[in-house]
N, C-alpha and C positions, 0 to 999 in steps of 0.2 A: 654534753661536750664531744664533739667528734673525735674519731679513731686517731685522724692525722694530728688534731692540734695537740692531743694527750700525747703521741710519740715526738711531736717539734717541742712541746713545754717539756716534758725529760729530759731533752736535747739541751735546751736551752739553761731551765734550771741546774743544769749541770755545770754551767760557767759560774765564773764571779759575776755577781748581780750588773754591775757596770758594764762589765764584757759582752753580757749577753744583750741590754739594753742598747749598745752601740752596734750591735750585730743586726738586731733587728731595725734599727734606725737607720743603717746602711742599705738594707735589703729593701725598705719601703721608697729611700732615696733614690735608688736605682731603677725601681718601678715608676717612678715618679719622671723620670729622665728620659725614659725611652719614649719615642713619639708612638711605636704602635700599641704601646701598653698603656700610655697615658689616654687614649680614646676610651680605653676600656675602665679608666677609674671614675666612675659615674657616681655622683652624690645618691643617698636616699632622697627622693622626692615625692613623695607621697604627701596630696595636698592637706589629707586629713591633720599632718605633722605639723604645718608650717606656721611658723610664729613671728610676730613682729614686736620684738621686746620695747624698741624706741621708733618714733615715725620715719619711716623711709628705710630702716635696717630690717632685713627680712633674712632669718635663717628657715632653713629647710625643716628643721625639726629642732627642740629644745634641748636634745644630747649633746654635750662639748666635750672636749678632752681639756683636761686642765692644764696649767703652766705647768712646765717641768719636764715634761716627755720630750717636746722638741723645742729645745731652749733656743736655736738658732733659725728655724725657721727652713729646715732641710726638708722636710717631707709632708709638708702639712696638707697639701692637695692629696696623696696617698691615703693619708690618715683621715681626710674629710670623706674619701670612697671608701672608708671601711663604714662608713654610717654616719659618723659625726656630725653635726649640723652646724657647727664652729669649731676651730681649734685656737687655742690659746697659747701664743709662741711666747717664750720668755722662761725666767726672768731676764732681762737684756739691760746692761750697763752702759754707762757711757763708752768706757773703754775696756778692751777685753781684759778677762783676768781668768786663772786657771782654775779659782774653786780651790778647795780646802785639799789636803792630802789623801791619797788613796790608801786604805780602802774607804770606802766613805758611803756606801749604796747597800743595805743588808735585808733578805728577805725573812721573813718571819710566817711561813706556809700555814703553821697551825693556826695562824690568828688571821690569813689572808691579809697581811700586813707589811708594810716596807717601814724600814728606818733609813732617814738620808742626812747626811750632812755636808751637802754637794758646795753650798757655798757660793752660789750664784754664777758657777762656771760657763762663760758664754764668750762669743767673740768678739762683744764689742756692739756700740748702736749702727755705726758704719756700716760694719761688714753685713750684720742682719739687714740694714736697710739696701743694700745694694741687694741681696737676694732676693727679696720683697717686691722690687721694682716691676716684675714682667707682668702682665695683665693673668689673673687667677679665677678659678672657679669656685676658689673655698673662702668660707666666711672667717674671717681671720680677726682674733684679739690678739694686742701685745701688751705683754705685763714689763713692767720697767721697774728698777732699784736703783739702789746706791752700791758704787765700789766699795769694795771691802776695806781699801786704803782711805776713803773719802773719811775726815773726821764729822761726828755728829752735828757739830756747829755748821757743816756745808754741805750736810744731807740733802738741802732742799736744791742746792745748785745741781746736784747729779740728777735728783729726778726732773727737774726741768730742761734738762740738756737732753736728758735722753727721751723724753716725752714731745720735745719738739723736733727731734729729727726722727722720730718713728710714728707720730701720730698721723701724718697724712697718708700713711700706708695702711691705717688700721680700719676695721669696721667699729671696734669699741678699744679702749684703754685701760688698762688697771695697772694702779699704784700698789705696789709691794712692800707694805709697812709691817708684816707678821711673820716673814720666815725667821726660824730661831736659829739660822745656820748664820748669819751676819752679826757679829758682836753690835749691841745696843740697839740693832734696827727696831725691836717692839717699842724701845720706849718712844718712837716717832707715833705711837698709838695714845700718848697720854692727850688731854686737850690743848694745851697752849702748845704742843710742838706739832700736834696734827693739825691745828687751827692754822699756822705759819704755812704749812706745806700747802696744804689746800687753796689758801689764798693766791700763793705763788704760781700755782697751777693754772686755776681759773683766769689769774692775769695773762697767763702766758696763752689759754685757750683764748680768752677775748682779743689775743693780737693773732691769733693764727688763721688762714684764709679758709681750713678746712677745720672744723670740729667736732671732732668723733665723742662718742658717750667717754664720760670719766667715770672709773669705779673706783673703790676702795678695797682691798684684799684685807680681812682683818683675822685675828688669832682666835684662836676655840675658847683660850683661858680669860678673855674680855666677860666681867662680872657684868650685873645689870647695869651699875654706875655708868661703867666704862661703855657699855654697849648707849645707853641713852646720851652721853656724851658725842659718840660719832654719829646717832642719829641727829642730833643738833645739827651738828656742823654738816652734815649732808643736806640737810633742809634749809641751812641759811645760806651756803654756798650753790646751791642748785646742783651739788654733784649728781648724776645721773644712776649711779646703782652701787650695791655692794655687794662683794664675794665673800661668801661665808660658808667654809671656813678654812686656812691653811691647815698645816700640820699641826701636831700637839707634842710639848715635851714631856708629856704623863705618861707613863706606862704601867697603869693600873689595869687590872683583870685579865691579864693576858695569859694565854695559853703555854705560850713558848718559853721553855725551863729560864728562869732567872739568870742561870749563869751565862747562857748563849747572849742572852738580852745585855745584861752588863758589859759583856767583850764586844758586843756592838758600838757601845759608847754613847756619846752626846747626838743628838740630831732630831730630827721632826718624825714622829710616826704617823702613818698615814695608812689607809684602809678598815676595814670593819671595825675595828676597836674604836675609831673616831667616831661612828656613826652616830649614836646619842647624844654627845655634849654637840656636835655640829648641827644636826637638826634641832636642839634646844635654842642655839643660837638663831639659827633662822627663824623659828616661832616668836623670839623674843624682837627682834628686828621688825617681824612683818606687824608686830602689833604696833610698832614705834613709827615705823615707815609704810605708810598705806602705799598702793600704787597711785602715781606712776614710777615711783623709785623702782627700779629693778632689782631683785634679790636674787644672786645666783647661789644654789646651794652645791656645796660640796663638803666631802668628806665621809668616807665609808658607803658610798654609793657602790654595791655589790650586785645586789639582785634586782629584778624589776621592782618588787616590792620597796625596796629602799627607794627606787626612781620615783615611784607614784606617790610615796610618804613624802617626797620633796615637795612635790607638785600640789599637793593637798594643804602641805604645811605655808603655803605662800610663795614658793619659788617661781621664777617666773622663766628662768632657765636652771638646767641640772650639768653640773659636770662630775666627771670620774678622772681616775689616774690608774690607783690601785687596783679596781676593780677590772681594769680593763688589763692590768699585766697579767691578773690571775685566770680572767676570762678567755683572753686570747684575740685575736681578731675578727671572729663571729660574734663577738660579743654586743658589738653596739648594734649592729642590725638583730640580733636577738631581741634585745630592750625594746627597739622601736616597732617590731613587729607586734611584741606583746603591748605597746601604747598604743599603736593602731586600732587593735582589736578592743581593747577596753574603749577607747572613745567610739569606735562602732555600736558598740555595745550598747552605750549611754545617749548614742544618737548627737554627738557633741564632736567638735575638733578642739586642738589643742590652745589654740587663737581664744574661739570661743570659750572655753571653759576657764583660762586665765582671765579673760576680760570679765567673766561673770562671776568668777568665785567658785569654790567648792560648795556644795551645798551639803 
């Protein structure tokens, strides 16, 4: 870790977590908006890292920024310039909503973890769509969800409305049915509810002039029966991939004092403590869903070995959020330099490695 980032992190971590996040995102948005600096924002483009998860959809590398960091698409090109091969915006709901009351984001430095109960705070599909219209150089995913005020029996309408508005602007789309911070949302992972939702989205996609890949984002708490149900629906309806996984409601094995964790209250836990369960879900899914179904491994990716482990386990793409928060702006390029070096040692490339599988 560089000396300047040590100093900057101390300053940022002295602030309330959400305030520090807003400050950092604001700096990135400013850099992205200045023409002189904008020309300096060049993504990492080492050919050995190039990956094509779906035909015609090419990312400069397989490391992405997970949804939740840039909910409203304010700084995705600046984030890509830090090294991310793709940036996932959202979660975006059809209408704007403020999310849950503050404080709602907490750091657990002893565990390199976060607890959040943000609650899909975002500016709404129309505002985000307006911001994403301009030509861009960054590969972009868009993550959609239902509004907190929408009854579960009408959740499908919200997803379809948000998807139809935003899908034309996306390189891929993600349906978030696994956040623990919108009451009842995870019930949409149950077989009957999930089938109804996926069927409606596939019908909307069949009507659309542009049809970007459609993925489901699932919870780490799904058991083997739940994962089998997800896999069957993915195969039946031709869903293009699964993001595994969202945050967890569990609090097991933390080093942070229990009293502090209890004061943080409810919310999803992300970061290093999630690593083992997210990896297990990924491995189970890959056994159920061979390629060409794309799996995105996310949850507890903090080190290069975590990154490499997800690729070995069958991930076509890997995402991070909390690892980036603790690792800082140099973290993505550090991960990619090590990936490029290992690939050259093995005499292969990311694309060839994933097509051929790990030996």
